N, C-alpha and C positions, 0 to 999 in steps of 0.2 A: 646040056638038061633036053628031056625029050619035046615033042612037040605039043605035046599036050598041053604041059607047064609052059612052055615059051608060050603059046597062043593065050594060055591066060594071062599071063606076063603083060602080055601085049594089049590085052585089054583094061587092064588097071592102068595102064601107062598112057593109053591115049586119054581116060579121064585125068592123069597127072599133066598131060598138054594143056588142054583146055583149061583146066585149073590155072595154071600159072601163065597162059595168056590173058585170062580173066582179072589175074590177080598181079599182073607184071610187077605193079609199084611196090608189091609187097613181099615180092620173090625174094629168097635171100639166098637158097643153094640144094644143090642134089647131089648126095654122094653114095657112092656103090660100091661094094666090097664082093668081089667075087672069088670065089671059092674054088682051087681044084686040090682036092685032096687035102693035106693039111697047110700048103702055100694061098697066101692071099694078096689079092690083086685089085687099089683102090682107085676109083676114078670118081673126078668129081666136075660138077656144073655149077657155071656162076654167071650172074648176069655182067655184061662187058658193055655200056651203052645201050644200045637198042638190041643188042645180038646178043648169043649165049657162046659162052666159049666150054670146051671139056678136056679135060687132061685125061689121058690114060697110056700106061707104058711110057710115061716120059714124052709123051708129043701132044700139043693141045691144038686143036681144031675149032673153027668156028661152025655153030649149027643154027639152022631156022629151028622156030620151035615144034614145028610140024614133022620135023626130021627126028625129036628126041625121043621117042617110044623104038622109032625101025633101029635106031643106031644101039640104043641099050640091048633090046632084045638080039641083034647082029652079035654084038659080043658075048652076051651069055650064052649062045650054041655051043660056045669051046669052054665052057665052064660047067661044073657041078650043082653050083649054086649062087645066088646073089641074094645080099639083103642092100636097099635100096633106103635111101631116107630124105625126104622131099620138104624143106623148110621154107615156112615163112614167116611174116611177122604172127605170131599168137598162135600158130599151128604147127603139128609136124605130123607125116603121113609114112609111116613106115612101110614095103612091100618086101617078104621074105619069100623066095622063090626055092624050091629046089625038083626034084625030080618026082617027089612025091605029092605034092602041094601048093598052092602060091595063095599066101595070107596078108590082109592087107589092116591095119588100125591106124588108129588116129589119136594122137596126143595133145590136146590144149595146152596153154602156156603153163598153168597151174603144176597139171601132171608132170611137164618137161622139169620143171622147177624142184618136184619133190624128186622125181626120178632121179637126178644128177645133185643131191643135197648140196645144189651153192649156198644157201643159206640154213641157219638154225631155226627158229620162231624168228616172229617179227618183233622189232620192241615193243613192250606192253607201254605206250605213253600215253594211254586214257581207255575208257572203257568202251568206247565208239567203234563199230564196226567199219572200216576202211574200206573207202570203193577203191583206191590206188593203195593195193597191199604191198608192201617191201618186198618180202620173198618175189610174188610174181614181178613186179615192176623195177626190180634190183637195177638193171642197166638203164634206166629212163632215168632215175633216181639219182643214180649215181652222176648220171652225164650233165644232169640239171644242179648239180651242185647240193642235195638233199641227204646223201648218204657221202659216210669216209669209205677209204678203200677197205674197210673191213666187214662194209655192209651193214654199218649201225647209225642211225641216223644220229646226224652233229648236233650237238647241243644248243648250236647258234641257228640251227635250221628247224628246231621241230616246230615253231612257230608258223613259218610258212609251210613244212608240210602241212599241216595242218589248216592252213587258208585253201592251198590246191584241193584238197581234198574233200573240203565244204563246199567250194565252187563245185564239184562234179555232183555232189548232193544235192546242190540248190537247182542244177539245169539238167540233171537226168532226165526228169519227166518230159522235158522240152525235148531232147534231144530225140526219146522214142518217141515222139509224137511228129518228129520232124520228118521222118523217113518214110518213102513210098516206097511199094512194092518194088524190090528190084531195081531201086535206086542209089546211086552215090550221095553222099552227104556232102556240097560243099562251103564250107566253112569262111570267110572273110574277118581277119583279125586287125582290126583299124588302130594305128598307134600299136604295134604289137612289141614293141619294146625288144627286148630278149624272147618273147615269144614263151617263156617257160609254159605259163598255163594251156596253150595253145599244145604244144607240146603232150601235156597230162591229156587233154583232149584227144589228141589224135589216139593215143595208146590206148585210152578208156572205150573209145567208139570201134577202134580196131579189132584189141587184143581181148576185150573184155565182151563189148556187144555184139561181136563177131560180123561186124557192118562196114561196107566200103564207105570211104572218105576222103575227100581232099581238104588243104588248107591252102589258105592263100594270106600272107601277111603282108602289111603296108604300113611304111613309116618311112619318116624324112630324113632318119641319122644313118648314114652308111656304116658306120660304126655297128651299129647295133643290129643292121640287116646281115653283116658280113657274119654276126657272132652267130646269128641264128642259122645262116647258111651252115656254117660249121658244125654245129650242133647236129643239126638233120643230118649231117654226111655222115657223122659219127656213130648216129645211132639207126644210118641206115632207112631213115624216114623220107623215101623218092615220092612220096604224095605230098610233098610241100613244096611251096614257092614263094619266094620272098622276094619283094620289089621296094625301092627307095623311090619315095612319092610321097606326095601331098594327097592327104583321103579325097580332096576337093578335085582333086585330076585324073582320080582314079575309074575309067569307063571297065564296067565289066561285060567280059565279054563271053559269058556264061551263069547258067541258072546259079544265082546264090540263095543256100537253104537258112543260113545263118549270118547276121554280124553278130561279133561281140566287139567292146572295146574297153580295156581296162585301165582304170585311171589316167585317161587320155584328157590332157590341159585343157584350162580356158573352154573355148567354140568347139575343139575336136570331136567333144563326144556326140553335138548337136551335126557336126559336118558326117559324123557314122551312122546317126538314125535318119539324117537326110539321104545318106547314099543308101542305106536298107530301105527305106518308102518309095524312092524313086525309081528301084528296082525290082519292087511289088516281092520282098522278102519275106519269107513267113513269121521268122522269130531272130528276135533279137536279146542282148546282155547288155546291159551296159552297167557299168561303176563308175559312175562319174568322179574327177579329178576336181583341181583348184577351176572355181569356175568366178571369172571375175567382170563378164559383161552386164552382169543384169546389177549388180554390185552400184557401178556408177550411175545406173538410169533410174532406181526405183527410191520413191520416198511416199511415206505413206504418214500425216501428218498426225494424226492420233497416237502412232506408235515413238513418236518421236522422242518421248523421253526415255520409253522403255529401251528402244535399241540404238542411246547415245555412245556406247562403247560400242567399238570397230567391229570387236569378235563378235558381239550379237546381232549387228547388221548383215555383217558377212553371213554368219548360220542361218540368217533369216531369208537373206540373198538365194542361198544353198536350196531351202524350201519351197520356196517361192519357185526358181527354176525347177528342181523335177515334178513340184506340181504343173506347170506348164507341160511342161514334156510328156506326162502321163493322161493332161488332157486332149494334147495336139493327138496323140497316138490311139487314144479310144475314139476319137474324131473320126480319124483313118481308118477305122474298123479292126482297129488291135484289142484285147484282152489284155489288161494292163496290172502288173503286181510289184509293189516296193516294198523290200524287204533287206533288214540288217545282214550284209554279207559277211562281216567281220565284227571284231569288238571295238566301241566306241572309247575304249580305253588306249587302243592302239594306233586308232586318226580318225577323225571325226568324220574323215572321208568314206564312209562305209556301208553304204547303200546301194542297193542291187538294183537295178531296171529291171523285169524281163517281161517281154511283150510278146506277143503271138497273133496273128492275122486270124480273124475268124469269122471276119464281114466285111459288106463293102462300106466304102468311105458315108459317113452322115453331113452331106454338104452344109445344113442347118446347123449343125454343131459346132461346125469350124467357122462360121459366117461370125456365131456368136462369141466366139473364143477369139476371133480376130478385133472384133468391136469392145 
């Protein structure tokens, strides 16, 4: 290749170097096909722990990120042309260079799926416009068990698919409001379990909203934490970490932007709320589960006959508990909304509490609540 094209190629690759450094947790690989006449010579660059590895002509070498441009250009000097594919989660950049010109184009995840036609149209399971679209999120949905090997939604997972998509729909505005200029969003999942919704949020923020993000999952069960780690590894989601710990023992060492807790039992929801408040977290999303603490504590003589049946007393305890949570958060400066997350025919534990910090705490309101 001539010097003019090599200089332009070097300029493009310098930008790729910086992008790789900035998006290290999302980087997948770089492939290059060098051509001499009709013969092709492939090269590949991938991440190995904190280093880059490059294989070319049967040899593998370790590269520093800032050597990448110089190394690829040096090899290109001996060839007629090169096509370079840089791939990170949700985005592919293609550079084509020869003696006549150097061109660069970008494909997002949707274009990639359409271009290689991995799947036909997504199944028409309802009339809604899904946030997590089957074709684009194929790898994610297959890994968490929503899709079968043929790319179709499993019959027994249609309800689960609708639930996770509705979850994203309900907090989409909150996610967008949580971002600050050029800042990565860190989300803490308390009582994460197998983290299916966290994986979905990771996909949505990174590959749909095109924002940088990081996730921390907490659970006291080593079994579910190990399962979450395996899924993250299989998906290449290196921006996630999972810890075996009690929520009450977790000490945040960085700024947390959002805390979520889904169907965490008994007082775990309140522990997650306390963690968010104590760390001045801007937003939180809670879907409480069984909450037995207040059930054993409250009594209201005028209602004794009305709630004499245990299930009614338990339902009333749920309402009182969520109402108290909302009152306390409002007094602490949060704007609170409580919405129905899923149909009550699926589970009575179907309320979602959303809270966004908008102002300073009101000490007088807090005293009134305590009294």
